[in-house]
C-alpha positions as CSV (number, residue, x, y, z in Angstrom):
1,M,104.6,-122.2,16.1
2,S,105.2,-118.6,14.4
3,A,104.2,-117.6,11.7
4,R,107.8,-116.3,10.6
5,S,108.9,-119.6,11.7
6,R,106.5,-121.6,9.8
7,K,107.6,-119.7,6.9
8,E,111.0,-120.7,6.9
9,V,110.2,-124.7,7.4
10,L,107.9,-124.4,4.6
11,E,110.8,-122.6,2.4
12,Q,112.9,-125.3,3.6
13,A,110.7,-127.9,3.1
14,R,110.2,-127.5,-0.7
15,Q,113.4,-126.8,-1.6
16,R,113.9,-131.5,-0.7
17,Y,110.4,-131.8,-1.2
18,D,110.8,-132.2,-5.2
19,K,114.3,-134.1,-4.6
20,R,112.9,-136.6,-3.2
21,G,111.6,-140.0,-4.5
22,R,108.2,-141.2,-3.0
23,E,108.5,-142.7,0.0
24,G,110.5,-139.4,1.1
25,R,108.2,-136.7,0.0
26,S,105.4,-138.9,2.2
27,R,108.2,-138.7,5.4
28,L,108.6,-134.8,4.5
29,L,104.4,-134.3,4.7
30,D,104.3,-136.2,7.7
31,E,107.0,-133.9,9.1
32,V,105.7,-130.5,7.8
33,C,101.6,-131.5,9.0
34,E,103.4,-132.4,12.7
35,L,105.2,-129.2,12.9
36,C,102.9,-126.6,11.4
37,G,99.4,-128.2,12.2
38,Y,98.2,-128.5,8.7
39,E,95.8,-130.8,6.9
40,R,97.7,-133.4,4.6
41,K,96.6,-132.4,1.2
42,Y,97.1,-128.3,2.1
43,A,99.9,-129.2,2.6
44,I,100.7,-131.3,-0.6
45,K,99.7,-127.6,-2.5
46,V,101.6,-125.4,-0.3
47,L,104.9,-128.1,-1.3
48,R,104.4,-127.9,-4.9
49,G,103.9,-124.5,-5.0
50,K,100.2,-123.8,-5.5
51,R,99.1,-122.0,-2.5
52,A,100.6,-119.2,-1.1
53,I,102.7,-119.6,2.2
54,I,100.5,-118.4,5.1
55,G,102.2,-115.1,6.4
56,S,103.6,-114.4,3.2
57,K,103.7,-110.7,1.9
58,G,103.2,-111.9,-2.0
59,R,99.6,-113.4,-1.2
60,K,97.2,-112.6,-3.7
61,R,93.9,-111.6,-3.5
62,G,91.4,-114.2,-3.3
63,G,88.0,-114.4,-5.1
64,S,86.9,-112.3,-8.2
65,Q,88.8,-109.9,-9.3
66,A,87.8,-106.2,-9.6
67,I,86.2,-104.7,-12.4
68,Y,85.9,-101.3,-11.4
69,G,89.0,-99.1,-10.4
70,E,90.4,-96.2,-9.9
71,A,88.5,-94.1,-13.0
72,E,84.8,-95.0,-11.6
73,R,85.9,-94.0,-8.7
74,E,86.7,-90.5,-9.2
75,V,83.9,-90.0,-10.7
76,I,81.3,-91.6,-8.5
77,K,83.2,-89.9,-5.7
78,A,82.8,-86.4,-7.2
79,I,78.8,-86.8,-7.4
80,W,78.6,-88.7,-4.4
81,L,80.1,-85.4,-2.0
82,A,78.3,-83.0,-3.8
83,A,75.0,-85.0,-3.5
84,E,75.6,-84.9,0.6
85,Q,77.1,-88.9,0.8
86,P,73.9,-91.0,0.3
87,C,74.3,-94.7,0.4
88,G,74.7,-97.1,-2.8
89,K,71.4,-97.4,-3.6
90,R,70.1,-93.8,-3.4
91,L,73.8,-92.8,-5.4
92,K,72.9,-95.5,-8.1
93,A,69.6,-93.6,-8.9
94,A,71.2,-90.5,-8.3
95,L,74.0,-91.1,-11.3
96,K,71.4,-90.9,-14.0
97,V,70.4,-87.7,-13.0
98,W,73.8,-86.4,-12.5
99,L,75.8,-87.5,-14.3
100,P,74.9,-85.2,-17.5
101,H,75.4,-82.3,-14.8
102,S,78.8,-83.5,-14.0
103,E,80.0,-84.4,-17.7
104,K,78.9,-80.5,-18.8
105,R,81.4,-79.2,-15.7
106,R,84.0,-81.7,-15.9
107,G,84.1,-82.6,-19.6
108,R,82.5,-85.6,-21.0
109,L,83.3,-89.2,-20.2
110,P,85.1,-91.9,-22.3
111,A,83.3,-94.0,-24.2
112,D,84.0,-97.4,-22.4
113,L,83.8,-95.3,-18.9
114,R,80.2,-93.9,-19.2
115,P,78.5,-97.4,-19.5
116,R,80.4,-98.9,-16.6
117,V,79.8,-95.9,-14.2
118,L,76.3,-96.1,-15.2
119,A,75.6,-99.9,-15.0
120,I,77.5,-100.2,-11.8
121,S,75.6,-101.8,-8.8
122,S,74.8,-100.2,-5.4
123,S,77.1,-102.7,-3.8
124,S,80.0,-102.1,-6.2
125,I,79.9,-98.2,-5.3
126,D,79.8,-99.2,-1.2
127,R,82.8,-100.9,-1.5
128,L,84.4,-98.1,-4.3
129,L,83.8,-95.2,-1.6
130,A,84.3,-97.5,1.4
131,P,87.9,-95.4,1.8
132,C,86.2,-92.0,1.1
133,R,83.6,-92.4,4.6
134,A,84.0,-91.0,7.5
135,S,82.0,-90.8,10.4
136,Q,80.5,-88.0,12.7
137,G,79.9,-87.9,16.4
138,G,77.7,-85.7,17.8
139,R,74.3,-85.5,20.0
140,A,71.6,-83.3,19.4
141,R,69.6,-81.9,22.4
142,C,65.6,-82.4,22.2
143,G,64.0,-79.1,22.6
144,T,60.4,-80.4,22.6
145,R,58.1,-78.7,25.7
146,P,54.7,-80.3,25.8
147,G,52.1,-77.3,25.0
148,T,49.2,-78.6,27.9
149,L,46.3,-75.8,26.6
150,L,44.6,-77.7,23.7
151,R,45.5,-81.6,24.3
152,K,41.7,-82.1,24.6
153,Q,40.9,-80.3,21.4
154,I,43.8,-81.7,19.1
155,P,43.1,-85.5,18.9
156,V,46.2,-88.1,19.2
157,R,46.7,-89.8,15.6
158,T,46.6,-93.2,17.0
159,E,47.6,-95.6,13.3
160,H,48.9,-94.6,10.2
161,W,47.5,-92.8,7.6
162,D,46.2,-94.4,4.4
163,V,48.3,-92.6,2.1
164,S,47.5,-92.9,-1.7
165,G,48.8,-89.1,-2.6
166,P,50.5,-86.3,-1.4
167,G,49.3,-83.9,1.0
168,F,49.7,-85.7,4.3
169,I,52.7,-83.8,6.5
170,E,54.7,-84.7,9.1
171,A,56.4,-81.6,10.7
172,D,58.8,-81.0,13.8
173,T,61.6,-78.9,15.0
174,V,65.2,-78.5,15.5
175,A,67.0,-76.2,18.2
176,H,70.4,-74.9,16.9
177,C,71.4,-74.2,20.9
178,G,74.5,-75.9,21.4
179,E,74.7,-77.2,24.4
180,S,72.6,-75.1,26.4
181,M,69.0,-74.6,25.8
182,A,69.1,-71.4,28.1
183,G,68.1,-67.7,26.0
184,E,67.2,-67.2,22.4
185,F,68.4,-69.2,19.4
186,C,67.5,-70.2,16.2
187,W,65.2,-73.2,14.8
188,S,64.6,-75.0,11.9
189,L,61.4,-76.2,10.8
190,T,60.7,-79.4,8.7
191,A,57.5,-80.5,6.8
192,T,57.5,-83.6,5.0
193,D,55.2,-85.4,3.3
194,V,54.8,-89.0,3.5
195,H,53.7,-90.0,0.3
196,T,56.2,-88.2,-2.0
197,Q,58.5,-87.5,0.7
198,W,58.6,-83.6,-0.3
199,T,60.3,-81.5,2.4
200,E,60.4,-77.8,3.1
201,T,62.3,-76.4,5.7
202,R,62.5,-73.1,7.4
203,A,64.0,-71.2,9.8
204,V,62.9,-69.2,13.1
205,F,64.2,-67.5,15.7
206,N,63.0,-68.3,19.6
207,R,60.3,-70.7,18.5
208,G,57.6,-67.9,19.0
209,Q,53.9,-69.5,18.5
210,Y,53.2,-66.6,15.8
211,E,56.4,-67.1,14.0
212,V,55.8,-70.9,13.9
213,A,52.5,-70.4,11.9
214,K,53.6,-67.8,9.8
215,R,56.8,-70.3,8.3
216,I,54.1,-73.3,8.1
217,A,52.2,-70.5,5.8
218,E,54.8,-70.2,3.4
219,I,55.8,-73.7,3.3
220,E,52.0,-74.2,2.3
221,A,52.6,-71.5,-0.3
222,A,55.6,-73.6,-1.9
223,L,54.2,-76.7,-1.8
224,P,52.9,-78.3,-5.4
225,F,50.2,-79.9,-3.7
226,A,47.4,-78.7,-1.0
227,I,47.7,-80.1,2.6
228,L,45.2,-82.6,3.6
229,G,46.1,-83.6,7.1
230,F,48.9,-81.8,9.3
231,D,50.5,-83.6,12.1
232,T,53.1,-82.6,15.0
233,D,54.5,-83.7,18.3
234,N,53.4,-82.3,21.7
235,G,55.1,-79.0,21.4
236,G,53.8,-75.8,22.4
237,E,55.0,-74.3,19.3
238,F,52.5,-76.6,17.4
239,L,50.0,-76.9,20.0
240,N,48.3,-73.0,20.0
241,W,45.3,-71.2,18.8
242,H,47.5,-70.1,15.9
243,L,47.5,-73.5,14.5
244,V,44.5,-74.4,14.8
245,N,42.9,-71.6,13.5
246,Y,45.1,-71.2,10.8
247,F,44.2,-74.9,10.1
248,A,40.3,-75.1,10.6
249,R,39.0,-71.6,9.6
250,R,39.1,-72.0,6.1
251,R,37.0,-73.4,3.2
252,H,38.2,-77.1,3.6
253,P,39.8,-77.6,7.3
254,V,42.7,-79.5,7.1
255,G,42.9,-82.8,10.0
256,F,45.5,-81.4,12.5
257,T,46.7,-84.5,14.6
258,R,49.5,-84.7,17.0
259,S,51.7,-88.1,17.9
260,R,51.8,-89.7,21.5
261,A,54.0,-88.2,23.7
262,Y,57.8,-89.8,23.9
263,R,56.8,-91.9,21.1
264,K,59.1,-90.4,18.2
265,N,58.3,-93.2,15.4
266,D,55.0,-91.9,15.4
267,N,56.9,-88.9,13.1
268,A,59.6,-91.2,11.6
269,R,59.8,-89.3,8.1
270,V,60.2,-85.9,9.4
271,E,62.6,-87.3,12.7
272,Q,64.5,-88.8,9.7
273,K,64.3,-85.4,7.8
274,N,65.9,-83.7,10.6
275,W,69.0,-85.5,10.3
276,T,68.9,-85.0,6.5
277,H,67.8,-81.7,5.9
278,V,69.0,-80.0,8.8
279,R,72.1,-81.7,11.1
280,Q,74.3,-82.7,7.9
281,L,73.8,-79.2,6.8
282,V,74.2,-76.8,9.8
283,G,75.9,-78.9,12.8
284,Y,75.4,-79.1,16.3
285,G,76.7,-75.2,16.6
286,R,74.3,-72.6,18.3
287,L,72.9,-69.7,16.6
288,E,72.3,-67.2,18.6
289,D,71.6,-64.1,16.2
290,P,68.2,-63.5,14.3
291,Q,70.5,-62.2,10.9
292,A,71.6,-66.2,11.1
293,A,67.6,-67.2,10.9
294,E,67.3,-64.8,8.2
295,L,70.2,-66.0,6.5
296,L,68.8,-69.5,6.7
297,N,65.7,-69.0,6.2
298,E,66.7,-67.5,2.6
299,L,68.9,-70.3,1.7
300,Y,65.9,-73.4,2.9
301,A,63.3,-71.7,1.0
302,K,65.0,-71.7,-2.1
303,Q,68.7,-73.4,-2.9
304,W,68.3,-76.2,-0.2
305,G,64.9,-77.2,-0.8
306,W,65.4,-77.1,-4.7
307,F,68.9,-79.3,-4.0
308,R,66.9,-81.7,-1.5
309,N,63.4,-82.2,-3.9
310,F,64.5,-82.1,-7.5
311,F,68.1,-84.2,-6.9
312,C,68.2,-86.6,-4.2
313,P,66.7,-89.8,-4.5
314,V,65.2,-91.5,-1.4
315,M,63.8,-94.8,-0.6
316,K,60.7,-95.2,1.6
317,H,60.3,-98.2,4.4
318,L,57.5,-100.6,3.0
319,R,57.0,-103.3,5.2
320,T,59.5,-105.6,7.9
321,E,59.7,-108.8,7.8
322,V,60.2,-111.1,10.5
323,E,61.9,-114.5,10.0
324,G,62.6,-116.1,13.4
325,S,64.7,-113.8,15.1
326,R,66.0,-111.7,12.4
327,K,64.3,-109.0,11.0
328,R,64.8,-107.6,7.6
329,R,63.1,-103.9,6.3
330,I,62.1,-103.8,2.9
331,Y,62.4,-100.5,0.8
332,D,61.1,-99.4,-2.2
333,A,63.2,-98.2,-5.4
334,P,65.2,-94.5,-5.0
335,A,63.6,-92.0,-6.5
336,T,63.6,-88.0,-6.0
337,P,60.7,-86.4,-4.3
338,F,60.0,-84.4,-7.9
339,Q,60.2,-88.4,-9.7
340,R,57.6,-89.8,-7.2
341,L,55.3,-86.7,-7.1
342,K,55.1,-86.6,-11.4
343,A,54.5,-90.7,-10.6
344,C,51.6,-90.6,-8.3
345,G,49.4,-88.4,-10.9
346,A,47.5,-86.1,-7.7
347,A,49.5,-83.1,-8.5
348,G,47.7,-80.6,-11.0
349,K,49.1,-80.2,-14.5
350,E,50.2,-76.1,-14.1
351,Q,52.1,-77.1,-10.6
352,I,54.1,-80.1,-12.6
353,A,54.7,-77.6,-15.8
354,A,55.7,-75.3,-13.8
355,L,58.3,-77.7,-11.8
356,E,58.8,-78.9,-14.8
357,N,60.7,-75.1,-16.1
358,L,62.0,-74.7,-13.2
359,Y,63.9,-78.3,-12.8
360,R,65.3,-77.9,-16.5
361,T,67.2,-74.3,-15.4
362,L,68.5,-76.3,-12.6
363,D,72.0,-77.5,-12.2
364,P,73.2,-79.6,-8.9
365,F,77.2,-78.5,-8.7
366,A,75.8,-75.1,-9.2
367,L,73.2,-75.3,-6.5
368,K,75.9,-76.9,-4.3
369,D,78.0,-74.1,-5.1
370,A,75.5,-71.7,-3.9
371,I,74.0,-73.5,-0.9
372,E,78.2,-73.8,0.4
373,T,78.4,-69.9,-0.2
374,K,75.5,-68.8,1.7
375,L,76.1,-71.4,4.3
376,R,79.9,-69.9,5.3
377,A,77.6,-66.8,5.8
378,V,75.6,-68.2,8.3
379,L,78.1,-70.4,10.1
380,R,79.7,-66.8,10.7
381,Y,77.4,-66.5,13.4
382,Q,77.8,-69.9,14.9
383,I,78.8,-70.7,18.3
384,R,80.8,-73.6,18.4
385,T,81.9,-75.7,21.6
386,P,85.1,-76.3,22.4
387,L,86.6,-79.8,21.6
388,F,88.7,-79.5,25.0
389,K,87.2,-77.7,27.9
390,A,89.9,-76.0,30.5
391,A,90.0,-77.6,33.4
């Protein structure tokens, strides 16, 4: 029986149910159960009006009623969009940092709304923002080309660092080549600290060994802590004498290691930052103008680096628990790289004081506006592949 026919039968049975005696109601219940396939107790509730008819449009939503509504969604959505659309757990941690700046820009929230926004759970945030989310496709090409000259001189890191403070860096490059690796184009160089997740990104044109070493020197100068270890993949932009001499010929040499070939998880932290710090910002188009590299490098070094390190919480994977066939990944509490750097106590007082002074002058919404302005200038040079190619 179709839902429409079942609804008609039940509506007619309801009208007759109250007018009948005990035996009449019993026979009517037998008839309804046989026609509709209901259990007897459920049929009684439906005929008495205590349950909505299955298939009716006026049926109420089950479960507890929603606590948060459109007012909370409007406030949270504005912060979520400006913060590069983080997940609910990271956005929950970001609300305390972003909300004062949001109120300066959009006006103070009502007295009853502000506590609700701060008290909302990460799961409720995900439910509120579910209609606003959109999926993004696209795949990147691998630009790693093996450097064989120094494979014996640069050791393979076969185990994880025993990290208790900042200074151990994972580095990688991202190609802005579109769909072809031919010719010359821009690259992004990403360096991530394992302990604090502090990330610095720079742009370089054509990934030359000298230019990559120059950008790494710029990254080291921008870091608020000393480099203790430097780990990369097996690309030729890293396995060269420029970097070997750069890290070895100093008063306190830096341990320079490489990952195993074709094992991207050996540098899992920086691989994740290649997505959040590069692809989500620039996309997959081709940048083949040196001027685009200069503009992108300026964006990375200032507004984008400040935005990600001071205002965007991150979570670190602690361990994976295995229960039978199920794996459960355990993460620590979300915190920004700046908060992690202060909490670890390894950075110098002067560096922390300088970062505190810089932090007080920054507004995440103003940074976001500046990022969008500079990004539009970069994307003018971008060559995008058409969605539909001519036959």
